[in-house]
C-alpha positions in Angstrom: 0.0 0.0 0.0 1.4 3.4 -1.0 0.2 6.3 1.1 1.2 10.0 1.5 3.3 10.9 4.6 1.1 14.0 5.1 -2.6 13.1 4.8 -4.7 15.4 7.0 -8.2 16.6 7.4 -8.9 20.4 7.5 -11.8 21.1 9.8 -13.6 24.3 10.8 -12.9 25.7 14.3 -16.5 26.9 14.6 -19.8 25.6 13.4 -21.5 27.5 10.6 -23.2 27.4 7.2 -20.9 27.3 4.2 -21.1 30.6 2.2 -18.2 30.0 -0.2 -16.1 27.1 -1.4 -12.8 28.2 -3.0 -11.3 24.8 -4.0 -12.3 21.5 -5.5 -11.0 18.0 -5.4 -7.7 17.6 -7.3 -6.7 21.2 -6.8 -3.2 22.1 -5.3 -3.4 24.2 -2.2 -0.8 26.0 0.0 -0.4 25.8 3.7 -2.7 28.5 5.3 -4.8 28.9 2.1 -8.5 29.5 2.8 -10.5 26.5 1.4 -14.0 27.3 2.6 -15.7 30.3 4.2 -18.4 29.9 6.8 -21.1 32.4 7.6 -19.6 35.1 9.9 -21.9 38.0 8.9 -22.8 38.8 12.5 -19.2 39.0 13.5 -18.4 41.3 10.5 -21.2 43.6 11.6 -19.7 43.7 15.1 -16.3 44.4 13.7 -17.7 47.3 11.6 -19.4 48.7 14.7 -16.3 48.4 16.8 -14.2 50.0 14.1 -16.6 53.0 14.2 -15.9 53.3 17.9 -12.2 53.1 17.3 -12.4 56.0 14.9 -14.4 58.1 17.3 -12.2 57.3 20.3 -9.0 57.9 18.3 -10.3 61.4 17.4 -11.3 62.2 21.0 -7.9 60.9 22.2 -6.0 63.0 19.6 -7.9 66.1 20.7 -7.2 65.4 24.4 -3.5 64.8 23.5 -3.3 68.1 21.6 -4.8 69.9 24.7 -2.5 68.0 27.0 0.6 69.0 24.9 -0.5 72.6 25.3 -0.8 72.1 29.1 -4.6 72.4 29.0 -6.7 69.9 30.9 -5.7 67.3 33.5 -3.5 64.3 33.2 -6.5 62.1 34.3 -8.6 63.3 31.4 -5.7 62.6 29.0 -5.2 59.1 30.5 -8.9 58.3 30.4 -9.1 59.3 26.7 -6.1 57.0 25.9 -7.7 54.1 27.9 -11.1 54.6 26.2 -9.3 54.5 22.8 -7.5 51.2 23.5 -10.6 49.2 24.5 -12.3 49.1 21.1 -8.9 48.4 19.4 -8.5 45.2 21.5 -12.2 44.4 20.8 -11.6 44.7 17.0 -8.5 42.4 17.3 -10.5 39.8 19.3 -13.5 39.9 16.8 -11.1 39.5 13.9 -9.6 36.4 15.6 -13.1 35.0 16.0 -14.0 35.7 12.4 -10.9 33.7 11.3 -12.4 30.7 13.1 -15.2 30.7 10.5 -12.8 29.7 7.7 -11.4 26.3 6.9 -7.7 26.7 6.0 -5.3 24.1 4.7 -2.9 22.9 7.4 -0.3 21.7 4.8 0.6 22.3 1.2 -0.7 19.5 -1.0 -3.7 18.4 -3.1 -7.3 18.4 -2.1 -8.1 14.7 -2.1 -11.6 14.6 -0.7 -14.2 17.4 -0.8 -17.7 16.5 0.3 -18.8 19.9 1.3 -21.6 21.8 -0.4 -22.7 25.5 -0.4 -25.3 26.1 2.4 -24.3 22.9 4.3 -23.6 23.4 8.0 -20.0 22.5 8.8 -19.1 21.2 12.3 -15.7 21.1 14.0 -14.3 17.6 13.9 -17.2 16.3 11.7 -17.1 18.0 8.3 -13.8 18.7 6.7 -11.6 18.5 3.6 -8.8 15.9 3.1 -5.5 17.4 1.9 -2.7 15.1 0.8 1.0 15.9 0.1 2.0 13.3 -2.4 5.6 14.6 -2.6 6.6 12.4 0.4 5.2 8.8 0.1 5.5 5.8 2.3 5.1 2.2 1.3 3.4 -0.4 3.6 3.7 -4.0 2.6 2.7 -7.3 4.1 5.5 -9.8 4.5 4.5 -13.5 4.6 5.4 -15.2 7.9 7.8 -17.5 6.2 10.0 -14.4 5.3 9.4 -12.4 8.4 12.6 -13.6 10.1 14.8 -12.8 7.0 13.6 -9.2 6.4 14.9 -6.5 8.7 14.5 -2.8 8.9 16.9 -1.1 6.4 17.1 -4.0 4.0 16.9 -3.4 0.3 13.7 -4.9 -1.1 11.9 -4.9 -4.4 8.4 -3.3 -4.2 6.0 -4.5 -6.8 3.0 -2.3 -7.6 0.6 -4.5 -9.5 -2.0 -1.7 -10.3 0.6 0.4 -11.9 2.4 -2.5 -13.5 5.6 -1.2 -12.0 8.2 -2.0 -9.4 11.1 -0.3 -7.6 14.0 -1.2 -5.4 14.3 0.5 -2.0 
């Protein structure tokens, strides 16, 4: 039996309905490439709302900073403005990380071997995924009859016959 050394399933990290499929079986993919997008529209709305708050708070902070640089206002007002600005920035970063969990990405570079997902289907972590195989590094598994088991050792050169391909090789 010839099998790929790297043969993995790419699963979603969060459950969700599939909104876009970017690859098909037989297509070559790179490590980290987005294969499937799940519905994250609610998160995208939350990100847009948080970014609006970032813009507002950044403007307020800049105005407080300009006043503080001119020795107008208190240090407490300046520090509060800076703190209020940083909160939504961290919120946006956290929401973007959550949004990334609604994508299925390839853990390795290789070829999409199995793609059973369909648009609109609900994908579940650990249940629905895509098989990616790197056929550049192969391993051969062979059964050895008991009568030869004692005479074949690890590291020995053997002839591997592949009947389906009508081929053989020496290893």
